[in-house]
N, C-alpha and C positions, 0 to 999 in steps of 0.2 A: 349580526352585522348587516342583515337585510331582512326586509319584511316579505311575507308570502307574495305580495303583489309585485315585488321587485324581481321575482324568480320565474316569471312567466315564460321566458324564452326556453326553448328546448336545448339540451346539450348539443354542442356543435354549431349553434347559431347564436348570434347576438340578438338581444331583445330590440324592439323597435326604437327605443330611446337610449340604448347602451352605447356610449362612445368607445372608440377603439384605442384611445390613448393609454389605458392601463396595459393593454397587450403590448403596445409599442414600448412603454416604459420598462416592463419586465423583459421584453425582448432585447432591449439595449443592454441590460445587465448581463444577460446570457451571451450576447454578442461581444461584449467587452471581455468576458472570460475566454471566449473562443479566440479572440485576437491575442490575448496574453499567453495563450497556450503555445503560440509560435514564437514567443519572445524568450530569449535566454536559454535556448535549448541545450547549450553546452556550458552554461554557467556552473552547474554542479557536475562534479565527476560522477561516474557510475557508482551505484551502491552494489552490494554483493550479489543480489539477484540479477542485476543488469550485467554484471561481469560474467555470471553464469550463462545468460542469454548470448553474450558475445562469444563465449566458449562454444556454445551449441552451433552457432552459425559461422564458425571460423572457416574462412575460405581455404585454409590449408588442409582441411579434412575432406576426403572424398565422400561420396554419397553413403557408402556403407558405414564409414566412421561417423558421419553426421547422424545417421539413424541410430547407431549404437549409443551415441551421446544423448540423443533425444530421449531414448528409453531410460536414461538415468533419472530423468525428471519425473515428477508425479503427474505432470500434465500431458494430455495427448498431443500429437505432433503438429496439428494443422497450423497453429499460429507460427511456429518456428519455420515451417515451410513457406508460409506467406511472407514472413519477415526476411527470409533468406532471398527470396525473389526480389523484394524491395531493395535489399542491401546490394544485390548485384547491379542494380540500376543506379541507386543514389549514394552508394558507399556505406561504410561501416563506422563512420565517426559518431560521436555522441549526438550531434545535431541531426544527422541523417536517420539514425535508428529511432530517436525520440520523435522525429517529425512524423513517422508512421503512426505512433501512438496519438500524437496531437491531431492528426487527420482523422483517425478513427473516432476519437472522443468528440470532435466537432461534428462529424458526419452522423454519429449516433444521435445527437440532439436533433439534427435535421430530419432524420428518418423517423424518430419518435414523433416529432411535431407533425410530419406529413401523415403518419399512420393514425394519429389521434384526431384529425380534423373533423371527423363525422361523429365523434362521441364526446367531444368537449368543446367548450367555447374557446376562441382564440386567446382570451385573457387567461383562462385556466391553463391552457397549453403553455403559454409563455411563462406563467408563474411556475409551473412544474420545471420547465427548462432552466429558469433562473435559480431555483432552489438546487437543482442538480448540479449546475455549473459552478455554484458557489460552495459546494460541499468540499471538504478536504480530500475526500476520496477522488472525485473527478479532477480536482486541481493537481493532486499528486500523480495520478495515473496518466494524465494528459502529457506528462513529460517523463514517463517511466517506460523503459524498453522491456516491458513485460506484456502479458496477454490481456490485461483487464479492459483496456479500451476497445480492443478487438472484440472482446466478449460483449461489451456494451453495444457495439455496432450490430453484432449478430443477434443479440437478444432484442434490440429495438426492431430489427427487421423481422424477426420471428413473431413478435407481438403484432406488428403491422400486418403481417401475412395472416395471422389468426383472425384479426378483426375483418380483414378483407374476405376471408373464406366464409365467415358467417354472413357477411353482407351479400355475397354472391349466392349463397344458398337461399336467402330470403327473396332476392330480386330476380333470379334466373331459374328456369326449370331444368336445364341440363346439368350434367355432372361438371363441377368446376375443376377440370383437369389441371389447367395451368396453375391455378392458385394452390391446389393440393400438392402439385409437384414442387412448387416454390417453397411451400411450408416444409415439405419433407426434406428438401435439400438444405434448407437453413437449419432445421433441427439436427441433421446429420453433421453439418459444419460446426454447430455449437457444441454438440456432444463430443466431437473429435478435437475440440479445443480446450475443454475443461470438463472434468467428471461431474461437477455439480450441475452443469448445464445438461448433462444426460438426465439427471434427476428432474431438472426444470422442464426439459422437453417432454419427458414422460408425463409430468403433471399436466402440462398444457394439452397434450394429446388426450389424456383421460378426461379433462374438462370438456374438450370438443366432442368426444365420443358420447359423453353423458348428456350434453345439452343440444346437439344438432340432431334433427329428426330423420335425415336421409340415411337409410340403412346401407346403401352402397358406399356412401362417404364414410360412415362409421367403420365399415370393413376395410376401406382403403386406409383410413387413419390407423387402424390396428396393424395393418400390414406395414405401414411406415414405421410405427413404433418397434415392431419386431426386427425390421431391417436395420434401424439405427442401433438398437441394442446389440444385434449380431455384429455389426461393424465395430462397435466399441469393445465387445468381448474378444474379437480377433486381436485388436491392439493390446488389450490387457493380457492376453495369453503371451504375446511376444514380450511384453514388458516384464512379466513374472519370470519368463525363462531366460531373459537377457541379463538380468541383474539380481543380486541379492541385496535386499535393503532391510535394515533393522529399524522398523518403524518406531520401536520403543525408544530409540536414541534420538528421534526427531524432537522438535520443540512442541509438537502437538500433544495434547493430553485428552483423556476421555472422561475425566471427572466432571460432575455437573457444575461445579464452581467455575472451571475453565470455560465450559460451554456458555454459562451465563455471562461471564465477563466478555466473551467475544460477541455475544449478541448485543450487549450494551455498546461495545466498540463499533460494531457494524452500524448501530443507530447513530452514534456520535460522528462516525466518518461519513455516513451517507446524508446526514442532516446537520448543518452547522448550528451552533448555539443560537445565533440570531434567527435562522430559519425555524428552529425548534420552537422559539417563542411565538412566531407567526402561526405555525401549525397548531400549537396548543390553543391559541386564541380562536382559530377556525374550528377546532374540535368543540370548544365551549359554545361557539355560535351555532354549530350543528346540533348539539344537544338541546340548546334553547329552542331552535326552530322545530325540532321534532317534538318537543314537549308541547309547543303551541299547536302543532299540527294535530296531535292527539286530541287536544281540546276542541279544535275547529272541525275535525272529521278527516278521513283519509283523503290523500291526493294521489293522482295517477303517477305511477313510477315511470322514470325515464328508462325504457327497456334496454336500448343499446348501451347506454352508459352504465347501467347497473350490471348488465351481463359482462361488460368489459371489466368493471371493478371486481366482480366475482371471479373472473379468470385470473386477474392479478393476485388477489388474495389467496386463491387456491394454489397457484404456482409458488408463491412465497412461503406459505405455511407448509405445503407439502414438500417443497424442496428442503426447507430447514429440517423438517421431521425426518426426511430421508437421509440428510447429512448426519443428523444425530444418530440415527439407526446404524449407518455405516461405521461411524466412530465407535459405537458401543459393541457392535457385533463382529467387525472385521479388523479395521486398523484406525487409529486416531487420525483424523483429517479435518476436523471442524475448525474453522477460523473465520474471523470477521471478513477477510477478503473473499473467502469462498461464499459467504452469505451474500456479499455485495455483487456477486455475479448476477443476481436477480434484480439489480438496481432499476432497470427500465420499468419493471412491473411496479416497483415502488413509485416511480415518477407518475405512472398512470393513476395510482391511488391519490397522489397529491393533486393532480388535475381534477379528479372527481371530487375531492374534498373542497377545492376552491369553487367548483361549479355549484356544489350543494350549499356552501356556507360562506363563500367569499363575497366581498362587497360588490355592488353594482354602481358604477361611477355616474349613473344618470341622476343620482340624488347627491345632495351636498355631503351628507354623512358618509355615503359610500365612496365619494370622490376623496374625502379626507382619509378614509381607511385605506384606499388603494395607494395613495401617496405615502402613507406611513409604512405600508408593507414594502413598497419599492425602496424607501429610504433605509429600512432595516437590512434588506438584501444587498443594497448598494454598499452599505457600511462593511459588510462581510467581503464584498468584492474589492473594495478599497484596501482592506486589511490584507487580502491575499496577494494583490498585485506586486508589492515590493519583494515578495518571496521569489519572483522570477529572476531577480538580480542577486540572490544570495545563494551561498553554498548550503543546500538543504540536505544533501545526502552525506553518507560517510565520506570523510575527506581523503580518499585514496590518492587522488592526483596531487594535492598540496603536500601531503606527507611524503609521497614518493619523490617530489621535487626536492625536499629537504634531504632525503637519503642521497640523491644524486649530487647534491651540493657538497657532500663530504668528499672533497677532491682527494684527500689523502687515503681514501678507502677504495680507490678505483680497482685495486687488485684483490680486494677482500670480497668474501661472499657474505652479504648482509644476512643477519639472523632475523627472522620474522616470528612474531608470537601468535600462535593459534589459540585464541581464547576458548574457553570451554563451550561457548555458545555455538561453535561450529567445528568441534572436534569429535571424533569417535563415531561418526555416522556411517562412513564407508571406508574401506581399506585404502583407497587411492585418493581420499580427500586431501591428503597432504600434498599430493602432486598438483591438485587444483589450486590449493592455497599458494604454492610456490610459483607455478607457471602462469596461472590465469587470473588469480586474485591480486596478490601483491605484485606478481610479475607483470601484470598488464601494463602498468604505467612505468615500469623500468625494464623494457624489453631488451635493452642492451646489457643487462646484468643478470646473473644467476643469483637467486636467493634460496635460503634454506629455512624450512619451517620447523619450529619447536613448540611444544607445549610450554607453559611457564615453568613446570618442574624440570623439563629437559633443558631449558635455557639456563636455569640456575646451576644445574649439574655441569653444563658446559664451562661455566666460569668459576668452578670450584678452585681451580689453580690457574696460574699463568696470567698473561696480559693480553690485551687486544692485539689481534694479528697485525704485525707490521706497523705498530703505532697508530692504527686506525682508531679514532675515538668512538665510532659507531658500535653500540652494544646490541641494540634491538630496535625493531620497528613493529608497531602493532596498530591495527585498525579494527574496530568493531569488537564489542563484547567486553572491553576492559573498563571503560569509564574512568574519570579522573581519580577517584579515590583508590581504586584497585591498581591503577597505573602508578600511583605514589607508593603503594605497598610493594609492587614489583621493583620500583626504583630503590626502595629501602633494602630489599633483598639483594639487589645488585651491589649497592653501596656497602653491604656487609661482606661482600666477596673480596678476595685479594685483588681482583682486577680493578676495583674502583675504590677501595677503602682509603687510599691516600688522597684522592681528589673529590670523591663523591660523584653523583650522577645528575646530569641535567636532562629534564624531560621537556622536549619541544612539543607544544600542544597545538592541535589543529581543530577548529570548530566546525560544527554543522549548526544550521539555524532551524528551529522548530517553532511552529505557530502556537502561541499560548494566549487564548482569548483573542484579542484583536491586534496583537503585536508579535513580532518575531524575536525569539530569544536564543542566545548562544548556548550550545552544549558541546563540551569538548569530547571528541570521539576518536581522534587520531593522535598517536604518540610516537616520537622518535627519541630513543634513549641514547645519550652520548656521555662520554667522560667529561665531567664538569671542568676538570683542570685543563682541557684542551681548547677551551673557548672563553671569551670574555662575556659574561652574562649581561653586563650593563650596556653593551654596545649594540644590541639588536632590539628591534621592536617586536620580535617574535614572542608570543606568550610562552612562558616556560616556568618550570618548577625545578629548583635545585635541592637535592637531598644529600646530606652529608652525615656520616657516622661521627658522633661526638664521643670522645674517650673521657668519660666521667663516670663516677660511681652510679650504679643502677641496681635494682633488685636482681636476684639470681635469674638466669635464663631470659634476660631481657637485654635490649640495646636501646641507646638514646640517639635520636636523629634530630638534626636541624633542617627544617623545611622552609625554604624561601620562595616566594612567588612573585613573578613579574608579569604585568600586562601592559602591552604597548610600550615596552621598554622602561616602564616605571615600576619600582619596587612597591608591592602592595601589602604584604604582611610577612612576618617571620614567626615561626612556631617551633617549639621543642616538643618531642613526643617520645615517650618510653613505650616500646612495643615488645611483646613476647617474641622470642626467636622462633617459636613454633608457628606463629602467624605468618612469618616470612617464608615458610616452606610448606604451607598448607595447600591443598588442592581440593576445591578451587581456591583461588586467591580471595582473601577477605578484605573488607574495607579497613584501611589503617586506623581510621578514627574509632571504629568500634573496638578494634584490638587494643588501642591505647586507653580507651575508656574502661575496658575490663581490668587493666593494670591499675588505673586510678581507683577503681572501685574496690579492688582487693587490698590496696594500700590503706584505704580508709577503714 
């Protein structure tokens, strides 16, 4: 994408003929992402991890109770303490808590750009920021009341401090006390916010110790590492003694297939598909340039930029290796989100790649390439922007509103379904599901949590309490096909056999390619005979037991589907009775297909 003559400028400086408009173009894309991070902060209801955050910083808990709750989480406490302070000032609404994440995400880009200004050209920095801000990870976390954008900010500051420390060592004779202290404090803050940043901070300190010549500074950095590790171990001791956690019941796994899948997910979440095309083109251009350089003879390396790129690569590779080792030797903890705690180091590598192989807009070919890159990244930003106006998370609020709308159930205790995805981890998780997950959006009602098997046993005999049509409410982990299976099982019980079961469906929207698509994730189960299905625009499925001859140990059901108040399809299915009582619940279509296969 550029000739050797076009790359004469040193990293961190524009060439004599390089225009600034590519940096401005990429910067506008990143700026648009930052602006949209503050749009629609309360459009989506909380998802389950955000509900857990709200539980941890509940103002009704005193300091001791709050710390006890924080120790329930796998993450160290600093983020929760910072968010609690923010919430005391700005409130605990969805918009208020997410505004903290949006502010951290935006500031992380600014800190990264400021820290990189001496080791990369403005166009390269702006390119890296545009790629970062159009990734699905940055997009999602900028409005997620979890610690990931806080980590982006701390990691960007830690990276900037490391670059500043090396510069001070090269430019000044005295001991860089202020910069060393800042680096140490940032490393401690990062490590006490996420365990993977303990690994990342350790790798960063090792790289500095190995590459900086000052013996006093090496000793000071080693002392910093020991102090940071000691502080983390104190927290870990309290955590291990404050709770009993069965890590084998978590969704983490330690097999290599799981690790490989999450590495790919980290790459996909940190780099959008359009950006991946650009990066692939830059890598091809880099390989071409290096091949030509070998033929033409060696060129002088850009020392500062190469040192920074080496630091970033060392931290990412070492942090991932450390995470895999912890997963294999101690407890499963590896995930794509944990890998992406190193994201700002990846942004540095993107900037370095652009500096090494990106177009120079001083030539016609380079200008065309820069415009094409900007258009590709802008297309991703245009695709992301509508998501700020959509329900992207699990639909707790919308489905809770439907539960509250069942006015004849005001005296009843709604039954909520704890899907297998979040049952069995801890003894008091049922309390969390009742009071702080499902109960968050129905604070005026008490709810009672059941596993699917427990719910079905509840309805073995008898009718709904007091004529209340509400049978169950489930969010997260069911999915439409298993929700229909549960509706079949309920329709096969005496409580609903006469009328059937209507399943009110509530969507979340997920980005697929460059468009947002609906996935049904919230379900309210009611007696079908208590409502008029055709009179509402609510998406719903009606499941009715059909009394007609069927193979032994099976039952026949009629499944009718409505979208936007319009009937969409009608199906008959013969399902084994065993599938209606299995744990975990099976997809009803697979169960019906097994009957069809055996009949043939």
